[in-house]
C-alpha positions as MATLAB code, in Angstrom:
seq = 'MAPASAASIPAVPWRVIVTRPEREAQAWAEALQARGVPCETLPLIEIAALPEPLALAQAWQAVPGHLALMFVSANAVRFFMAARPAGLSMPICRAWSTGPGTRAALLATGWPEDLIDSPAEDAPQFDSEALWDLVALRVQAAACALAPSKPSVLIVRGADAQGQLAGRDWLALKLESEGLEVLQAVAYVRQAPVFNPVQQSLARQAVGDGSAWLFSSSEAAQHLLQACPDLPLAQARALTTHPRIAQRLHQLGWGRVDLVPSGVDAQTQSIKSLT';
ca = [
      10.074   -5.554   30.826;
       6.285   -5.383   30.550;
       4.579   -2.297   31.994;
       2.868   -2.633   35.337;
      -0.860   -3.141   35.287;
      -3.151   -0.119   35.406;
      -4.411   -1.221   38.823;
      -0.921   -0.941   40.323;
      -0.127    2.498   38.897;
      -1.806    5.616   40.305;
      -3.677    7.384   37.525;
      -3.131   11.050   36.796;
      -5.986   13.209   38.087;
      -7.022   14.410   34.622;
      -7.690   12.694   31.322;
      -5.859   12.866   28.017;
      -7.752   13.388   24.754;
      -5.958   11.398   22.039;
      -6.448   13.056   18.636;
      -4.663   10.744   16.194;
      -6.556    9.055   13.328;
      -9.012    6.500   14.698;
      -6.942    3.351   14.309;
      -3.826    4.878   15.863;
      -5.796    6.808   18.491;
      -7.392    3.689   19.920;
      -4.097    1.813   20.153;
      -2.316    4.778   21.748;
      -5.103    5.400   24.258;
      -5.047    1.744   25.297;
      -1.269    1.905   25.778;
      -1.547    5.013   27.964;
      -4.450    3.588   29.957;
      -2.460    0.418   30.646;
       0.129    2.682   32.246;
      -2.347    4.551   34.435;
      -3.268    7.519   32.226;
      -7.046    7.988   31.755;
      -7.883    8.659   28.116;
     -10.637    9.456   25.654;
     -10.213    9.273   21.887;
     -11.431   12.033   19.597;
      -9.804   11.459   16.196;
      -9.179   14.757   14.420;
      -7.861   13.368   11.151;
      -9.971   11.047    9.029;
      -8.128    8.704    6.678;
      -9.734    7.723    3.360;
      -8.685    5.904    0.208;
      -7.860    7.856   -2.930;
     -10.854    8.422   -5.215;
      -8.625    7.573   -8.192;
      -5.801    5.089   -7.418;
      -4.271    4.960  -10.917;
      -1.354    7.246  -10.077;
      -0.488    5.085   -7.055;
      -0.392    1.957   -9.222;
       1.880    3.780  -11.660;
       4.226    4.789   -8.823;
       4.740    1.102   -8.084;
       6.273    0.511  -11.509;
       9.259    2.730  -10.641;
       9.858    1.327   -7.142;
      12.819   -0.935   -8.089;
      14.793    2.080   -9.308;
      14.662    4.075   -6.063;
      17.371    4.248   -3.424;
      14.642    4.197   -0.755;
      10.953    4.632   -0.106;
      10.151    6.986    2.764;
       6.774    6.389    4.447;
       5.412    9.283    6.495;
       2.984    7.141    8.516;
       1.607    3.671    9.070;
      -1.334    4.632    6.857;
       1.088    5.460    4.043;
       2.451    1.923    4.352;
      -0.973    0.267    4.431;
      -2.481    2.113    1.488;
       0.661    1.949   -0.649;
       1.186   -1.750   -0.078;
      -2.503   -2.458   -0.701;
      -2.096   -0.836   -4.128;
       0.729   -3.152   -5.217;
      -0.202   -4.461   -8.673;
      -0.822   -8.189   -8.958;
       2.305  -10.103   -9.869;
       4.714   -7.371   -8.767;
       7.194   -8.654   -6.205;
       8.008   -7.052   -2.864;
      10.482   -4.167   -3.135;
      14.098   -4.881   -2.264;
      15.078   -1.248   -1.686;
      15.315    0.366    1.738;
      12.247    1.668    3.560;
      12.454    4.712    5.820;
      10.111    5.656    8.637;
      10.140    8.290   11.346;
       8.570    6.228   14.114;
       7.853    2.773   15.547;
       4.240    2.679   14.353;
       5.283    3.045   10.726;
       8.096    0.544   11.215;
       5.622   -1.965   12.680;
       3.335   -1.469    9.672;
       6.261   -2.173    7.326;
       7.129   -5.364    9.175;
       3.473   -6.432    9.079;
       3.502   -6.201    5.284;
       6.562   -8.421    5.083;
       9.191   -5.760    4.435;
      12.587   -7.233    5.464;
      13.640   -5.873    8.845;
      17.233   -5.355    7.719;
      16.030   -3.001    4.969;
      14.141   -0.662    7.322;
      15.675    2.548    8.689;
      13.760    4.025   11.632;
      14.625    5.732   14.934;
      14.809    3.388   17.907;
      11.666    3.000   20.021;
      13.335    4.881   22.881;
      14.574    7.719   20.652;
      13.909   11.187   22.119;
      12.169   12.326   18.933;
      10.406   10.708   15.987;
      10.740   13.129   13.077;
      12.545   13.773    9.808;
      15.624   15.073   11.580;
      15.973   11.864   13.606;
      15.562    9.787   10.452;
      18.158   11.870    8.611;
      20.715   11.123   11.321;
      20.295    7.425   10.469;
      20.406    7.624    6.682;
      22.673   10.597    5.969;
      25.884    8.635    5.416;
      24.212    6.123    3.097;
      22.540    8.903    1.134;
      25.772   10.835    0.735;
      27.658    7.702   -0.324;
      25.016    6.873   -2.932;
      25.069   10.423   -4.278;
      28.844   10.237   -4.754;
      28.826    6.723   -6.220;
      26.113    7.448   -8.791;
      27.221   10.963   -9.818;
      26.516   12.528  -12.256;
      23.265   10.527  -12.173;
      20.887   11.321   -9.331;
      19.689    8.562   -7.014;
      16.019    8.952   -6.174;
      13.838    8.647   -3.092;
      10.075    8.214   -3.237;
       8.166    9.822   -0.363;
       4.816    8.119    0.254;
       2.389   10.378    2.067;
      -1.161   11.655    2.327;
      -2.902   14.631    0.795;
      -5.788   16.734    2.005;
      -9.258   16.669    0.485;
      -8.167   19.214   -2.148;
      -5.172   17.125   -3.179;
      -2.590   19.272   -1.419;
       0.292   17.292    0.041;
       0.118   16.904    3.801;
       3.139   17.151    6.052;
       6.525   18.837    6.084;
       9.017   19.272    3.230;
      12.129   19.287    5.431;
      13.392   15.867    4.402;
      12.663   16.430    0.712;
      14.626   19.671    0.749;
      17.486   18.007    2.632;
      17.690   15.165    0.128;
      17.632   17.565   -2.809;
      20.448   19.572   -1.231;
      22.507   16.357   -1.201;
      21.954   15.883   -4.927;
      19.100   13.367   -4.868;
      15.899   13.412   -6.875;
      12.797   13.389   -4.687;
       9.482   12.059   -5.967;
       6.146   12.086   -4.151;
       3.357    9.506   -4.138;
      -0.007   10.232   -2.536;
      -1.363    7.052   -0.947;
      -4.412    8.292    0.970;
      -6.541   11.320    1.824;
      -6.429   13.136    5.175;
      -9.528   15.153    5.968;
     -11.247   16.939    8.822;
     -13.902   14.955   10.705;
     -17.535   15.960   10.972;
     -18.494   15.718   14.641;
     -21.735   14.142   15.777;
     -23.521   15.673   18.810;
     -21.690   13.384   21.272;
     -18.305   14.401   19.853;
     -19.301   18.073   19.888;
     -20.216   17.739   23.547;
     -16.957   15.961   24.405;
     -14.886   18.624   22.644;
     -16.599   21.520   24.400;
     -16.380   19.836   27.782;
     -12.722   18.856   27.376;
     -11.450   22.374   26.649;
     -12.659   23.577   30.024;
     -12.506   20.687   32.487;
      -8.719   20.332   32.744;
      -8.374   17.589   30.136;
      -5.145   17.637   28.126;
      -5.423   17.299   24.340;
      -2.556   15.203   22.931;
      -1.431   16.367   19.481;
       1.112   14.679   17.231;
       0.085   16.847   14.266;
      -0.627   20.552   13.901;
      -3.113   19.604   11.175;
      -5.232   17.876   13.828;
      -5.387   21.095   15.852;
      -6.629   22.992   12.819;
      -9.231   20.300   12.145;
     -10.591   20.694   15.678;
     -11.480   24.306   14.961;
     -13.100   23.312   11.675;
     -15.182   20.601   13.322;
     -16.074   22.607   16.421;
     -15.700   26.376   15.871;
     -15.538   28.997   18.616;
     -13.965   26.803   21.269;
     -12.564   28.842   24.194;
      -8.978   27.717   23.615;
      -7.514   30.277   26.013;
      -8.647   28.039   28.879;
      -7.661   24.793   27.157;
      -4.649   22.566   27.777;
      -2.585   20.700   25.191;
       0.255   18.193   25.101;
       2.413   17.865   22.014;
       5.355   15.811   20.854;
       7.249   18.442   18.864;
       8.223   22.118   19.332;
       6.912   22.951   15.855;
       3.444   21.718   16.826;
       3.648   23.574   20.139;
       4.373   26.800   18.272;
       1.314   26.288   16.072;
      -0.896   25.593   19.106;
       0.242   28.825   20.728;
      -0.596   30.654   17.495;
      -4.089   29.150   17.545;
      -4.622   30.474   21.079;
      -4.220   27.434   23.341;
      -3.823   28.567   26.924;
      -1.297   25.971   28.063;
       0.944   23.787   25.917;
       3.357   21.202   27.361;
       5.946   19.226   25.406;
       6.026   15.466   26.038;
       8.242   12.714   24.555;
       7.047   10.624   21.628;
       7.575    7.144   23.063;
       4.735    5.744   25.146;
       6.760    4.924   28.273;
       8.600    8.243   28.357;
       5.389   10.052   27.486;
       3.574    8.394   30.381;
       6.266    9.466   32.820;
       6.175   13.012   31.485;
       2.382   13.211   31.716;
       2.461   11.956   35.301;
       5.021   14.606   36.212;
       2.719   17.422   35.059;
       0.276   19.116   37.400;
];
């Protein structure tokens, strides 16, 4: 069923600041606004191409030998698929994702739907643990069938401006504990934004006017302090989609942190229930 129009849904009395990378932030803000949640976008993670893509092209040569490719984000899909060498066919292995945005990006590139493992759009959580629940039996069966050889999984992800891998290692450690070999491919660079005066003004206003900052990454929260130091976070309000991120926000000094679901419909309902 399509969501009701914004005009028919009472809006919440405060706005949400969406902090995802620009492309995702705009789409998410539009989805929330269509459901009666006023939004502004202030992307706190900038996405850039690799300065040297040779290693990514080399990673493609080994794709047919992997049990699965795990993509940490829609950007991982876009940059990895854009690097596919000319003449190399589409992979026929499984693709893993932790959320509907990444799954949609895989489908948009032509990845067969029946080869994609991803939590359902109404899943309570989009994270590595939810993905593991879907793939665990297949992984364990492959590990037994191929022993003593190790099946491999390639994790496609981003790195920061210094080349350090971005994101969690939970899934990699879990796979290794099941006897798999885990390889990593960096597909793009994640970096802190440099705010212009308008963005500086928005950030300073939004920490004190009751706005709620929506975080789906603890890295974004750290980038905010890099881009706009000395914000009075003790009076600021945040929304987050995962307890791990909430813990990091508390450590950084945010005054109020509320957990909300990951899916847009459930998230809207949760936001509207907050005061």
